[in-house]
C-alpha positions as CSV (number, residue, x, y, z in Angstrom):
1,X,5.9,14.1,-15.5
2,X,5.7,13.4,-11.6
3,X,3.8,10.6,-10.4
4,X,1.9,10.4,-7.0
5,X,0.0,7.5,-5.5
6,X,-2.9,8.9,-3.6
7,X,-6.0,6.7,-3.6
8,X,-8.3,9.5,-2.1
9,X,-7.1,12.1,-4.6
10,X,-8.1,10.1,-7.6
11,X,-11.8,10.3,-8.4
12,X,-13.8,7.1,-7.9
13,X,-14.1,5.0,-10.8
14,X,-10.7,6.4,-12.3
15,X,-7.3,4.9,-11.9
16,X,-5.7,8.3,-12.6
17,X,-6.0,11.9,-13.1
18,X,-3.5,14.3,-14.5
19,X,-3.2,17.7,-12.9
20,X,-0.1,19.5,-14.7
21,X,2.6,18.6,-13.9
22,X,1.4,15.8,-11.6
23,X,-0.2,12.2,-12.7
24,X,-2.0,11.1,-9.7
25,X,-2.6,7.2,-9.4
26,X,-5.2,5.4,-7.2
27,X,-2.7,2.6,-6.5
28,X,1.1,1.1,-6.8
29,X,-0.4,-1.2,-9.3
30,X,-1.2,1.5,-11.9
31,X,2.5,2.2,-12.4
32,X,3.1,-0.8,-14.0
33,X,0.6,-0.2,-16.7
34,X,2.3,1.6,-19.4
35,X,-1.0,2.2,-21.5
36,X,-2.4,4.2,-18.5
37,X,0.9,6.1,-18.1
38,X,1.0,6.8,-21.7
39,X,-2.6,7.9,-21.6
40,X,-1.7,10.6,-18.9
41,X,1.4,11.6,-20.5
42,X,-0.7,12.6,-23.6
43,X,-3.0,14.8,-21.3
44,X,0.4,16.5,-19.8
45,X,1.2,17.6,-23.2
46,X,-2.6,18.7,-24.2
47,X,-2.3,20.9,-20.9
48,X,1.1,22.1,-21.6
49,X,0.0,23.3,-25.1
50,X,-3.3,25.0,-23.7
51,X,-1.2,26.7,-21.0
52,X,-3.0,24.5,-18.3
53,X,-5.9,26.6,-17.6
54,X,-7.3,26.8,-20.9
55,X,-7.3,22.9,-21.0
56,X,-9.6,22.7,-17.9
57,X,-11.8,25.3,-19.1
58,X,-12.2,23.4,-22.5
59,X,-12.3,20.0,-20.7
60,X,-15.2,21.0,-18.4
61,X,-17.2,22.8,-21.4
62,X,-16.9,20.0,-23.5
63,X,-17.9,17.7,-21.1
64,X,-21.0,19.6,-20.1
65,X,-21.9,20.2,-23.9
66,X,-21.6,16.3,-24.4
67,X,-23.5,15.5,-21.4
68,X,-26.3,17.6,-22.1
69,X,-26.7,15.9,-25.7
70,X,-25.7,12.5,-24.8
71,X,-27.4,12.3,-21.3
72,X,-24.8,9.8,-20.0
73,X,-21.8,11.1,-17.8
74,X,-19.6,8.0,-18.7
75,X,-20.2,8.4,-22.6
76,X,-19.9,12.5,-22.4
77,X,-16.4,11.8,-20.8
78,X,-15.6,9.3,-23.4
79,X,-16.4,11.7,-26.0
80,X,-14.4,14.8,-25.0
81,X,-11.6,15.3,-27.7
82,X,-8.9,15.1,-25.2
83,X,-9.9,11.7,-23.8
84,X,-10.7,10.4,-27.3
85,X,-7.1,11.6,-28.5
86,X,-5.4,9.9,-25.5
87,X,-7.4,6.7,-25.5
88,X,-6.7,6.2,-29.3
89,X,-2.9,6.5,-29.0
90,X,-2.2,5.0,-25.3
91,X,-0.9,2.0,-27.0
92,X,1.6,3.9,-29.3
93,X,4.7,4.4,-27.4
94,X,6.1,6.8,-30.2
95,X,2.9,8.8,-30.7
96,X,4.3,11.9,-28.9
97,X,7.3,11.9,-30.9
98,X,5.3,12.6,-34.0
99,X,2.1,14.3,-32.3
100,X,1.3,17.7,-34.0
101,X,0.5,20.5,-31.8
102,X,-3.4,20.7,-31.0
103,X,-3.8,17.2,-32.2
104,X,-6.8,16.8,-30.1
105,X,-8.8,19.1,-32.7
106,X,-8.9,16.0,-34.9
107,X,-10.8,14.1,-32.3
108,X,-13.2,17.1,-31.8
109,X,-16.5,16.1,-33.7
110,X,-20.1,16.5,-33.1
């Protein structure tokens, strides 16, 4: 995982974004947050297992579908299976060692 500090490459309202193989953080302070880095590391694994391009296709389609149902961008973002997996496990430093392939599917629910 390669980390880049770039305020203007990170969307407003977010502290970091993962674009395989890079994690782009908004500020140097973010580098001190182990939970944030763990969250982004989980996204790196998700992107790798879906061969990167399929991750982004799935991510956008799931976001749009959830946004249509929930009518709230923030709720739709938080409901994406990739985000649910990352948020649920960002506090566990050993999660990636025991994570099964396609574990995000466990977090995909209606």
